[in-house]
MARZALO-643355 format. One record per atom (N, C-alpha, C): residue in one letter; x, y, z. Coordinates in steps of 0.05 Angstrom, whole numbers, plus 32768, in hexadecimal, padded with zeros to 4 digits. Atoms other than C-alpha are relative to their C-alpha. Example, Ala and Ser with C-alpha at 12.3 -4.5 7.8 and 13.67 -1.06 7.14 Angstrom:
residues 2
a80127FE88000/a80F67FA6809C/a801280188000/s7FF07FE87FFF/s81117FEB808F/s7FF18016800E/
END
This chain:
residues 370
m7FFD7FEF8018/m849082748BF1/m801D80067FFC/r7FE47FFC8006/r84D2827B8BCD/r8009801C8005/d7FF77FE47FFB/d84D382C78BD1/d80058005801D/k7FFB7FFC7FE3/k84CD82C58C1D/k80197FF18009/a7FE8800F7FFA/a850382908C20/a801980107FF8/i7FE97FF08009/i853282BB8BF7/i800380198011/d7FFF7FE87FEF/d852082F88C20/d800D7FF9801B/g7FF380087FE7/g853382D28C5F/g801D7FFA7FFD/l7FE480058005/l857482BA8C41/l8010801A7FFC/g7FF37FE78004/g858483008C2B/g8005800E801A/r7FFB7FF37FE5/r857B83198C73/r80177FF2800E/l7FEA800F7FF4/l85AA82E28C8A/l801B80087FF4/a7FE77FF9800E/a85DD82F68C55/a800C801B800A/f7FF67FE77FF5/f85E2833B8C76/f800E7FFD801A/r7FF380057FE6/r85FA831B8CB6/r801B7FF37FFD/e7FE5800B8003/e8644830F8CBA/e80037FE4800B/n7FFD801A7FF4/n863D82D38CE8/n7FF47FEA7FEE/w800C80138012/w861082B08CB4/w80117FFE7FE7/r7FF080028018/r863B82C38C78/r801A7FF08005/s7FE7800E7FFA/s867982A68C9B/s7FFB7FE4800B/s8006801A7FF6/s865582688CB2/s80037FEB7FEA/q7FFD80158014/q865782248C90/q7FEA80017FEB/h80167FFE8013/h861582368C6E/h8003801A7FEF/g7FFE7FE6800C/g862E827A8C56/g80017FFF7FE1/a7FFD8002801E/a864382658C0F/a7FE57FF87FF4/l801A8009800B/l860082418C05/l7FEC80178000/i80137FE97FFE/i85D8827E8C1C/i800680147FE9/v7FF97FED8015/v85FE82AB8BEC/v7FF97FF57FE5/d8006800C801A/d85F7827B8BB2/d7FE280007FFA/l801D80018003/l85AC82748BBD/l7FF5801C7FF9/v80097FE58006/v85A382C08BBE/v800880087FE4/m7FF67FF9801B/m85CE82C98B80/m7FEF7FF37FEA/d8010800E8013/d85A682948B5B/d7FE4800D7FFE/a801B7FF48000/a856582B68B6F/a7FFF801A7FF0/m80007FE78010/m857B82F68B4B/m7FF87FFB7FE3/a80088007801C/a856C82D08B0A/a7FE67FF08000/d8019800F7FFE/d852B82B08B22/d7FEB800C7FED/e80157FF78012/e84EF82B48AF4/e7FEB8011800E/n80147FF17FF1/n84C482D28B2B/n800C801B8009/p7FF47FE67FF9/p84D0831D8B33/p7FFF8006801E/v80017FFC7FE3/v84BB831B8B7C/v80187FF3800D/v7FE8800E7FF6/v84F382E98B89/v801980117FF9/r7FE97FF08009/r852483148B61/r800280198012/m7FFF7FE87FEF/m851083518B8B/m800C7FF9801B/s7FF580087FE7/s851F832B8BCB/s801E7FFC7FFE/a7FE380048003/a856383178BB0/a800E801A7FFB/a7FF37FE68005/a8572835E8B97/a8005800F801A/r7FFC7FF27FE7/r856983798BDD/r80187FF6800F/a7FE9800C7FF2/a85A1834B8BF4/a801A80037FF0/f7FE87FFD8011/f85D183618BBD/f80198008800F/r7FE87FF67FF1/r85FF83878BEC/r800C7FEB8012/a7FF680157FEE/a8604834D8C1C/a800E7FEB7FF0/v7FF480158010/v8614831C8BE5/v801B80097FF4/y7FE87FF6800E/y864883488BC3/y801080158011/f7FF37FEC7FEF/f8662836F8C00/f801E80007FFD/d7FE280018001/d86AA83578BF4/d800A80087FE4/k7FF87FF7801B/k86AB836F8BAB/k8009801D8001/p7FF97FE38001/p86CF83B18B9C/p7FEA800F7FF2/p80167FF1800B/p86A083E98B89/p7FFD7FFE7FE1/p80048002801E/p86AF83E78B3D/p7FF47FE67FF8/a800B801A8007/a86A0839D8B3C/a7FE27FFE8007/r801D80007FF9/r865E83A78B60/r7FF080107FEB/v800E7FF08014/v864B83DD8B2E/v7FFD7FF07FE6/s800280108018/s865B83AF8AF4/s7FEB7FEA8003/l801580147FFC/l862F83788B12/l7FE5800C8000/l801A7FF28000/l85F783A98B1E/l7FF880077FE3/g80067FF9801C/g85FC83BF8AD5/g7FF67FE77FF1/e80098019800D/e85F583778ABE/e7FE47FF88009/l801A80077FF6/l85BA836B8AEB/l7FEA80137FF5/l80137FED800A/l859883AB8AD4/l7FFA7FFB7FE2/q80048006801C/q85A383998A8B/q7FED7FE87FFC/g801080188004/g858183568A95/g7FE68000800E/e80197FFF7FF0/e8548836C8AC2/e7FEA800F7FF2/s80167FF3800E/s8504837C8AA4/s7FEB800B8014/n80147FF77FEE/n84DB83878AE3/n8008801C800C/r7FF97FE57FF7/r84D783D18AF6/r80088001801D/n7FFA7FFF7FE4/n84D783C68B41/n801B7FF58007/v7FE5800C7FFB/v851483998B40/v801580127FF5/r7FEC7FEE800C/r853883C88B11/r800480198012/n7FFD7FE97FEE/n852984028B40/n80107FFA8018/e7FEF80097FE9/e854883DB8B79/e801D80007FF9/y7FE480008009/y858783CF8B51/y800A801C7FFA/m7FF87FE58006/m858784178B3B/m8007800F801A/r7FFA7FF47FE6/r8584842D8B83/r801C7FF8800A/l7FE6800A7FF8/l85C084018B92/l8016800D7FEF/l7FEC7FF38012/l85E5841E8B55/l8005801D8009/e7FFD7FE57FF8/e85D884648B6D/e801280038018/s7FEF7FFF7FE7/s85F984548BB0/s801D7FFD7FFA/e7FE480048008/e863984448B8A/e800C80187FF2/a7FF77FEA8011/a863E84868B66/a80178010800B/h7FEB7FF17FF4/h866C84A88B97/h801B7FF27FFE/e7FE7800F8001/e86A084718B98/e80087FF87FE4/s7FF9800A801B/s869C845B8B4F/s7FF180117FEB/p80117FEF8012/p868184968B27/p80027FF97FE2/q7FFE8006801D/q869E84838AE3/q7FF37FE57FF9/e800C801A8005/e8687843B8AE9/e7FE180028000/v801C7FFB7FFF/v864184528AFC/v7FF7800E7FE7/d80067FF18018/d864184838AC2/d7FFF7FED7FE8/n7FFF80138016/n8654844A8A92/n7FE77FEE8000/v801880117FFF/v861B841E8AAB/v7FE780107FF7/l80177FF08007/l85E984578AA4/l7FFF80057FE2/r7FFF7FFD801E/r860084648A5C/r7FF67FE77FF3/g8008801A800C/g85F7841A8A4D/g7FE27FFC8003/l801D80037FFC/l85B1841B8A6A/l7FF080137FEE/a800E7FED8011/a859E84598A43/a7FFF7FF77FE3/n7FFE800A801B/n85B484378A03/n7FF57FE47FFC/e8009801B8001/e859483F58A14/e7FE97FFD7FEC/p801580048014/p856A83DB89D9/p7FE77FF5800D/e8019800B7FF5/e852183CB89E5/e7FFF7FE27FFC/s8002801D8001/s8510838389F3/s7FF07FF87FE7/p800F80088018/p84FB835F89B2/p7FE77FEF8006/t801780117FF9/t84CA833389D8/t7FEA8011800D/e80177FF37FF4/e8485834689F0/e80038000801E/p7FFB7FFF7FE4/p848C835E8A38/p7FE97FF58010/d801580087FED/d846783408A73/d7FF180198009/p80107FE87FF7/p842E836F8A89/p800A800B801A/t7FF77FF67FE6/t844E83738ACE/t801C800C7FFE/d7FE57FF68004/d849283868AB0/d7FFF801A7FF1/d7FFE7FE7800E/d84AA83C78A93/d801D80047FF7/d7FE47FFD800A/d84E783CE8A66/d800B801C8004/a7FF77FE57FFE/a84E984198A6F/a800F8004801B/l7FF17FFA7FE8/l851C84338AA2/l8005801E8002/d7FFB7FE47FFB/d851E84788ABF/d801C8003800A/l7FE47FFC7FF7/l8566848F8AC4/l7FFF80128019/p80017FF27FE6/p857584AA8B0A/p800A801D7FFD/v7FF97FE48004/v857484F68B04/v8014800A8015/e7FEF7FF67FEB/e859485038B47/e801D7FF67FFD/v7FE5800B8003/v85CF84D58B3A/v800E800B7FE8/l7FF47FF48018/l85DB84EE8AF4/l8008801D8005/t7FF97FE57FF9/t85DA85358B0F/t801980018011/l7FE880027FEF/l860C85228B44/l80197FF97FF0/l7FE980098010/l863984FF8B12/l800A80177FEE/a7FF97FEA8012/a8636853B8AE3/a800D8017800F/m7FF67FE97FF1/m864285708B19/m801B7FFA800D/r7FE980067FEF/r8675854E8B46/r80177FF17FF1/h7FEC8011800C/h8699851D8B18/h800480047FE2/q7FFE7FFA801D/q868D85378AD1/q80037FE67FEF/t800080188011/t868284F08AB7/t7FF280067FE6/p80097FF7801A/p867584F38A6D/p7FE27FFC7FFA/f801C80058007/f863084D28A66/f7FEE80128011/a80117FEF7FEF/a861384F88AA2/a8002801D7FF7/t7FFD7FE48009/t8630853A8A89/t7FF080057FE6/e800F7FFD8019/e861385308A43/e7FE280008006/t801C80037FFA/t85D0851B8A60/t7FF48019800D/v800A7FE87FF1/v85C885558A91/v800080187FEE/r7FFF7FE98013/r85DD85878A5B/r7FE87FFE7FED/a801780028012/a85A8856B8A2C/a7FE68006800F/w80187FF97FF1/w857385708A63/w7FFD801E8002/a80027FE37FFD/a858485B98A6F/a7FF9800E7FE6/t80057FF4801A/t858485CA8A26/t7FE27FFD7FF8/n801C80068007/n853F85AA8A1E/n7FED80028018/a800F7FFE7FE7/a852585C08A62/a7FE280057FFD/p801D7FFB8002/p84E085D98A48/p7FF07FE67FFC/w800E80198006/w84CF85918A34/w800A7FE98012/s7FF280167FF2/s84FA85698A65/s7FF87FFE801D/d800680057FE4/d84DE854C8AA5/d801A7FFC8010/e7FE780047FF2/e852585388AB6/e800E801A8007/a7FF37FE67FFA/a853D85808AB1/a7FF3800C8019/l800E7FF67FE8/l850885958AE4/l80097FF28019/r7FF7800F7FE9/r851C855D8B12/r801D80068007/a7FE47FF97FFB/a8565856E8B0A/a8003801A800E/t7FFE7FE77FF2/t855985B58B20/t7FFA7FFD801E/h800680067FE4/h853D85988B61/h80187FF4800E/c7FE9800D7FF4/c857F85738B6C/c801880128002/v7FE77FF18005/v85B085AB8B5D/v800680148016/r7FFC7FEB7FEC/r85A885D88B9A/r801B7FFD800F/g7FE880057FF1/g85E285B88BC0/g801980077FF1/y7FE87FFA8010/y861185C78B86/y8002801E7FFA/l80017FE48007/l85FD86108B7E/l800A80138015/g7FFB7FEE7FEA/g860A862D8BC2/g801C800B8002/p7FE57FF37FFD/p8644865B8BD7/p80157FED800A/n7FEB80127FF5/n866786228BFC/n80077FE97FEE/s7FFA80158013/s866885F58BBF/s801C80047FF5/d7FE77FFE800E/d86A985E48B9D/d7FFC80117FE7/p80047FED8017/p86B2861B8B68/p7FFC7FF27FE5/a8003800E801A/a86BA85E98B2F/a7FE57FF37FFE/v801A800D7FFF/v867C85C28B44/v7FEA80157FFD/q80137FEA8001/q865686038B4F/q7FFD800B7FE3/g80017FF6801B/g8669861B8B0A/g7FF17FEE7FED/r800F80138011/r864E85DC8AE9/r7FE280018007/a801C7FFE7FF8/a860E85E28B11/a7FF380197FF5/f800C7FE8800B/f860386298AFB/f7FFF7FFF7FE1/d80028004801D/d861286168AB3/d7FE57FF17FFA/m8018800F8004/m85D985E48AB9/m7FE780118004/v80197FF17FFB/v85A586128AD8/v7FFE80187FED/t80017FEA8013/t85B9864B8AA9/t7FF47FF67FE5/k800B800B8019/k85AC861F8A6C/k7FE27FFA8003/a801C80077FFB/a856B86068A8A/a7FEE80198001/a80107FE77FFE/a8553864C8A9B/a7FFD800E7FE5/d80007FF3801A/d856686688A57/d7FED7FF27FED/s8011800F8013/s854386318A30/s7FE380018009/s801C7FFF7FF7/s850586338A5C/s7FF4801B7FFC/l800A7FE58004/l84FE867E8A59/l7FFB80057FE2/g80037FFC801D/g8509867F8A0E/g7FE77FF27FF5/h8018800E8009/h84D3864A8A04/h7FE7800D800B/w80177FF37FF3/w84A4866D8A34/w7FF880197FF0/i80067FE8800F/i84A986AF8A0E/i7FF67FFA7FE4/t80088007801C/t84A5868F89C9/t7FE47FF48000/k801A800D7FFF/k8469866489DC/k7FEA80148007/l80147FEC7FFA/l8444869F89FB/l7FFA80117FE8/e80047FF08018/e844E86C789BB/e7FEF7FF07FEC/e800E80118013/e8434868C8992/e7FE27FFE8007/v801C80047FF8/v83F4868589BA/v7FF2801A8007/s800C7FE67FF9/s83E886CF89C4/s7FE680047FF2/g801A7FFB800B/g839F86DF89BA/g7FF07FE77FFA/a800F80198005/a838B869689B6/a80027FEF8019/e800080137FEA/e837B865F89E7/e80157FEA7FFB/p7FEB80148005/p83B9863389EE/p7FF47FE38003/s8008801C7FFF/s83AF85E989E2/s800A7FF3801A/e7FF8800D7FE8/e83B885B78A1A/e801E7FFB8000/s7FE380068001/s83FE85A48A02/s800F801A8003/e7FF27FE67FFD/e841185EE89FD/e7FFF8009801D/q80027FFA7FE4/q83F785F98A43/q80147FF08011/d7FEC80117FF2/d842285BF8A5B/d801C800A7FFC/e7FE57FF58006/e846085DC8A39/e800580198010/l7FFD7FE77FF1/l845486208A58/l80037FFB801D/k7FFF80077FE4/k844886028A9C/k801B7FF48007/h7FE6800D7FFA/h848785D88A98/h801680148000/s7FEB7FEB8001/s84B286138A83/s800180108019/v80027FF07FE8/v8499863B8ABE/v80097FF08019/m7FF780117FE9/m84A486018AEE/m801E7FFE8001/v7FE380008000/v84ED85FD8AD8/v800B801A800B/l7FF67FE67FF7/l84F886478AE2/l7FFA8004801E/d80077FFD7FE4/d84D486468B25/d80127FEF8011/s7FEE80127FF1/s84FE860B8B3C/s801C800C8002/i7FE57FF57FFF/i853F862D8B29/i800180188013/a80017FE97FEE/a852B866E8B4C/a7FFF7FF6801D/n8003800B7FE5/n851786448B89/n801B7FF4800A/q7FE7800B7FF7/q8559861E8B8B/q801580158006/l7FED7FEA7FFB/l8581865E8B86/l7FF9800F8019/y80097FF37FE7/y8558867D8BBE/y800A7FF08018/f7FF780107FE9/f856786438BED/f801F7FFE8000/a7FE380038000/a85B0863B8BD6/a800E80198009/s7FF37FE67FF8/s85BE86858BE3/s80028003801E/g80027FFC7FE3/g85AC867F8C2D/g7FEA80128008/a80157FED7FFA/a857286AF8C27/a7FEA7FF48012/f8015800D7FF0/f8540867D8C43/f80097FFD801D/d7FF780047FE5/d856B866E8C80/d8001801B800F/r7FFF7FE67FF2/r857586B88C8F/r7FE4800A8006/m801B7FF57FFC/m852C86CA8C87/m7FF07FF08015/n800E80107FEC/n851786918CB5/n80107FFD8019/g7FF280007FE7/g854786A08CEC/g80167FEC8003/g7FEA80137FFF/g857A866B8CDB/g801B800D7FFD/e7FE47FF68003/e85C586728CD8/e80097FFA7FE3/d7FF68003801B/d85E6867D8C95/d80187FEC8001/a7FE880118002/a861786478C80/a801880117FFB/t7FE87FEF8002/t865D86638C88/t800B7FFE7FE4/a7FF47FFE801B/a8678867A8C45/a8010801A8000/s7FF07FE88001/s86AF86AB8C36/s7FF380157FEF/r800B7FEA8010/r86A086EE8C18/r80047FFB7FE2/a7FFA8006801D/a86C286D88BD7/a7FEC7FEB7FF6/a801280158009/a8696869A8BD4/a7FE3800B7FFC/q801A7FF38002/q865786C38BE0/q7FFE80117FE7/e80007FEF8018/e866B86F48BAA/e80007FF07FE6/r800080128018/r867986BB8B79/r7FE47FF67FFB/f801C800A8004/f8633869F8B86/f7FEF80177FF5/a80117FEA800A/a861386E48B7C/a800680067FE3/d7FF97FFB801C/d863986EE8B3B/d7FF37FEC7FED/l800C80158011/l862086AC8B20/l7FE280008001/a801D80037FFC/a85DA86AF8B3C/a7FF080177FF4/t800F7FE88008/t85C586F68B2A/t7FF57FFE7FE3/p800B8002801B/p85C086EB8ADE/p7FEA7FEB7FFD/v801480168002/v859986AA8AE7/v7FE68009800D/l80187FF67FF2/l856986CB8B18/l7FF180147FEE/i800D7FED8012/i855B87038AE6/i7FF37FF17FE9/t800C80108015/t854E86CF8AB0/t7FE57FF5800A/c8018800B7FF4/c851B86AE8ADE/c7FEA80158003/a80137FEA7FFC/a84FA86F18AEE/a7FF380097FE6/r800B7FF8801A/r84F086FF8AA4/r7FE87FF07FF7/s801880108005/s84BA86CA8AA5/s7FE780118006/k80167FEF7FF8/k848E87018AC4/k7FEB7FF28011/v8012800F7FEE/v846F86CE8AF3/v8006800A801D/s7FFB7FF27FE7/s846686F28B36/s800D7FEE8015/g7FF480127FEC/g847786B58B61/g801D7FFD7FFC/i7FE380028006/i84B986AD8B3D/i800E801A8006/v7FF47FE67FFB/v84C786F78B3F/v80058005801E/h7FFD7FFC7FE3/h84BC86F78B8A/h80187FF1800B/q7FE9800F7FF7/q84EF86C08B96/q801A800D7FF7/v7FE97FF2800B/v852086E58B69/v800780188011/v7FFB7FE77FF1/v851787278B8E/v800A7FFA801C/e7FF780077FE6/e851E87068BD2/e801E7FF78000/t7FE480098002/t856086E58BBC/t801280177FFB/l7FF07FE98007/l857B87248B9D/l800580138018/i7FFE7FEE7FE9/i856C874E8BDB/i80117FF38016/f7FEF800D7FED/f858D871A8C07/f801E80037FF8/l7FE47FFE8009/l85CC871F8BDC/l8009801D7FFE/a7FFA7FE38004/a85CA876C8BDB/a801A8009800D/p7FE77FF67FF3/p860387788C0E/p80197FFA7FF0/l7FE88007800F/l863387588BDD/l800580147FE9/d7FFE7FEB8015/d8625878D8BA7/d7FE5800E7FFF/e801A7FF17FFE/e85EF87C08BB7/e7FF6800A7FE6/k800A7FF48019/k85ED87E18B73/k7FF67FEA7FED/r800980158012/r85E987A08B4C/r7FE47FF58009/t8019800A7FF6/t85B187888B7A/t7FE980147FFA/l80157FEC8005/l858A87C98B72/l7FF87FFF7FE2/l80068001801C/l858F87C78B26/l7FF27FE67FF8/s800C801A8006/s857F877D8B24/s7FE47FFD800B/t801B80017FF5/t854387848B52/t7FED80117FF0/m80107FF08011/m852987BC8B28/m7FF87FF17FE6/e800580108018/e853087908AEA/e7FEC7FEA8005/a801280167FF9/a850E87568B0C/a7FE3800A8004/v801B7FF57FFA/v84D387808B25/v7FF4800B7FE6/a800A7FF48019/a84CD87A58AE3/a7FF77FEB7FEC/s800780158013/s84C887638ABE/s7FE37FF78003/d801B80097FFB/d848587568ADE/d7FF08017800D/g800E7FE97FF6/g845787928AE4/g7FEC7FFB8016/s801480067FEB/s8427876D8B12/s800D7FFA801B/y7FF380087FE7/y845B875B8B46/y7FFC80148016/a80027FEC7FEB/a8456879D8B6B/a7FE47FFF800D/y801B80037FF4/y840C878D8B77/y7FFD7FE88012/d800080187FEF/d841D874C8B9A/d80058009801D/p7FFD7FF87FE4/p841387568BE6/p801B7FF8800C/l7FE680097FF5/l8453872E8BF4/l801780117FF7/s7FE97FF2800C/s847F87598BC8/s800880188011/s7FF97FE87FF1/s847B87998BF1/s800E7FFA801A/d7FF380087FE7/d849087748C30/d801E7FFB7FFD/v7FE480058006/v84D287658C0E/v800D80197FF5/v7FF37FEB800F/v84DF87A08BE0/v8001801B8010/i80017FE67FF3/i84C987DC8C0A/i801480028017/p7FEB7FFF7FEC/p84F587CB8C47/p801C80027FF3/y7FE67FFE800E/y852E87C28C15/y8005801D7FF7/l7FFD7FE58009/l852288078BF8/l800680138017/k7FFB7FF07FE9/k852088268C3D/k801D7FFC800A/r7FE480057FF8/r856288058C4E/r8014800E7FEE/l7FEE7FF28012/l858288218C10/l8001801E8006/l80017FE37FFA/l856B88678C22/l800F8006801A/a7FF27FFC7FE6/a8587885E8C69/a801E7FFB7FFE/e7FE480097FFF/e85C9883C8C58/e800F80067FE7/h7FF17FFC801A/h85D9884B8C0F/h7FF480177FF1/r800C7FE8800C/r85C088918C01/r800F80097FE7/q7FF07FF88017/q85F9889E8BD0/q7FF67FF07FE7/l800980118017/l85E088648BA4/l7FE580097FF6/v801C7FFB8009/v859688778BA3/v7FFA801E7FFD/l80067FE48003/l859C88C38BA4/l8013800E7FEC/f7FED7FF28010/f85DA88D38B7B/f800C7FF07FE9/d7FF780118016/d85ED88988B4F/d7FEA7FFE7FEB/d80157FFE8014/d85C888A08B0D/d7FF17FE67FFC/e800E801A8003/e85BA88568B03/e7FF17FF88019/g800D80077FE7/g85AA884C8B4C/g7FE680108004/v80187FEF7FFD/v857988878B4D/v7FEA7FF67FEE/a801480098013/a8556886E8B0F/a7FF37FE58009/a800B801A7FF7/a854F88278B2B/a7FEF80048018/f800F7FFB7FE8/f853888408B6E/f7FE5800D7FFA/r80197FF28008/r8505886E8B4E/r7FED7FEC7FF3/a80118014800E/a84EB88358B21/a7FF27FED8014/l800C80127FEC/l84E188078B5D/l7FEB800E8011/l80137FF27FEF/l84C0883B8B89/l7FE780087FF0/s80177FF98011/s849488528B4F/s7FEE7FE97FFB/a801080188005/a847D880B8B41/a7FEE7FFA8017/f801180077FE8/f846588008B88/f7FED80178007/a80127FEA7FFB/a844988468B8F/a7FE880007FED/s801580028015/s8422883D8B4E/s7FEC7FE98007/a801180167FF8/a840787FC8B6B/a7FEF80078019/g80107FF87FE9/g83EA88248BA5/g800B7FF8801B/n7FF480097FE7/n841B880B8BD9/n800480188012/e7FFE7FE97FEF/e8415883A8C14/e801C8006800A/s7FE47FFC7FF7/s845C88308C2D/s8010800C7FEA/a7FF17FF58016/a8477883F8BE8/a7FF8801D7FFB/l80097FE58002/l844C887E8BE3/l800C80128015/e7FF57FF17FEA/e846388958C27/e801E80057FFC/l7FE47FFE8005/l84AB88878C14/l800680147FEA/a7FFD7FED8017/a84A488AE8BD3/a7FFD801D800A/f80047FE57FF6/f848A88EB8BF8/f801680088013/t7FEC7FFA7FEC/t84BC88E68C30/t801B80077FF4/f7FE67FFB800D/f84F888E28C02/f7FFB80097FE3/s80087FF7801B/s84DD890A8BC8/s801880087FEF/d7FE97FF78010/d8523891F8BB4/d800A7FEA7FED/v7FF780158012/v852D88DB8B92/v7FF180047FE5/f800F7FFC8019/f84FA88F38B5D/f800880197FF2/r7FF97FE7800C/r851C89358B4E/r800F7FFC7FE6/
END
């Protein structure tokens, strides 16, 4: 079988002793010819040997060749293999990869009837485009990621991009990269929350259609993903599970908190208890950086969802936090007007929900209600 023969030749091409042998040029030529074979299985075998065949080419030249191969390839599996190879070049040749992806996005549909086993459609690589936009600011990737965020309520790519962005959000990220990452999640959160609220108002009192349910679900999934990424990026998960926090300066931690807090509040305004819980956990983890801001923000997050105080998980996070404030920051919760009001609102919410710890705390420190 020709595909097995090419697969074997491709394996030989990866070995330096074979490439430099008297048969080396023939092996390489046969694999290169197989990249244009009419059989997609043969082309796949040849594609896997691409790096061996073009190992001596400079990265920009390899990217250009991959672009040509992608433009001419109709089989989805083979294109995915070439796309994987293209993605591996993004760090060394970001602009060249960006140019290839722009060309693929603008590629006209084939005028001929496609083979049933082929597929002209190509999914652009979300992770690579996110990397190019965040780290390298290449133009096509930047435009694309911005469009995803703006249209997040309808964009599967936006949801997938939020899964890729955690590494760019954290306190140890380069400030410029971090700023671009927060621009993306802020746009995605704003557009998703806006659509969530608008759509809920439209279907109020009526049974939403299947498409409306899908839109609502997608908007919440984006907000949940953003809250989740911020929770992990903050270091809250590592601390709560006994791990060590990644070393970051106080200034870097404060910068993260400044950027993250408004986005977290946006996510909490969805009034979805699971999202609110992630937001509250993250805010409380960040509290030592600015106790008053955290108290006011936590109050806003909890107040956004009247049912959150009834969630059994919520009191395990909020009540110990309130006790710590009374023990360590009495000035804030007993004498600062805004602090007293926020503390009272939180304690009242949990006491009204019948939480025994909150009721006990309210009676023990009754002076906060004077």
